N, C-alpha and C positions, 0 to 999 in steps of 0.2 A: 505595422507601419511600412509603407512602400514608397520608394523614391522612383523618379523617372528612370527608364531603362530596365524596369522590372527587377530592380535590386531590392530584396526584402531584408530589412533589418530585424534580426531576431534578438530580442532582449532576454534576460534571464527569466523574467516573468512569463514571456510567451513560451519559452522552452519548458518551463515548469508546467504550464497549462497543457502543452502538447503531451507531456508524459502522463499527466492525470487523465487526459481525454483518451489516450491509447490504452489505459489500464482497463482490462476487462475482468472484473472480480469473479464472474461466473466461470470463466475459463480457468482461473487460478484455483477456484474452489473445486472444480471437477478433477483437478490434478493434485490437490492437496499440497500446493506450493508453500514453502517455508516463508514465514514473516520474520524479517530481520530488523533488529534495533541495535545500532552500534556494534556490528559484527557478531551479534548473539541471536540465535534463533529463539523466538518466544513462543512459537507454535506454528500451526499450519492453517492456511485459509480453508474454511469449511463452508462458508456461505456468503451471500451478498443480501443484506436485509436493509431496504430503504436507504441506499447510499452508504451503508456501513459494511465493513468487512468483519465477519465473525471469524476470529482466530482462536483455535483451541490448542492448548498445550497438553501433552500426555499421549503416549502411544496406545496403551491398552485401556486406560480410564481417563476421564477428563480431570486434569489437575487444575487448570485455569481456563477461563473463557473470557475473551476480550471482544468488545464491540468498538471497533476503530473506524472513525469517519474516513471515507475515501479521500477527503481533502488532506489527510495526513500522510498519504503515499508520497514519498519524495522521489522515488524512481523504482523501476522494475525491469526485470529481464524475463526470459522464458523459464528461469529456474528459481527466482527469488523475488520477493516484494520487500522493499525497504521503506520503513516507516520513520517519519520525522517527529519522534517524541523521545523524551529522555527516559531512561530506565526508572528513574524516581517517579515520574508522572504516569507510568504504566498502570498503576493501581486505579487511577481515575477512570480507566476504560474497562476495568474488570467487572463482569456481571455476576 
């Protein structure tokens, strides 16, 4: 939404969409960036498959694998991806 004088109003919805648009899962997968839910690492980003993040937990062997929709990314930085789901509902995304 823009008003005269080139003043742009940024709503929380547009801020959230900007975060999701700037998220590049391929970059995060190539660097094995941690996936965080409520301050706890649940795994690392391993791939981007059809708009979903593949997160795998386990250092030497796969303990858990999650297929999480990109739309569930709440925010990210260069070192972590934060997911907006509860720990209880995490099993819904396990493959």
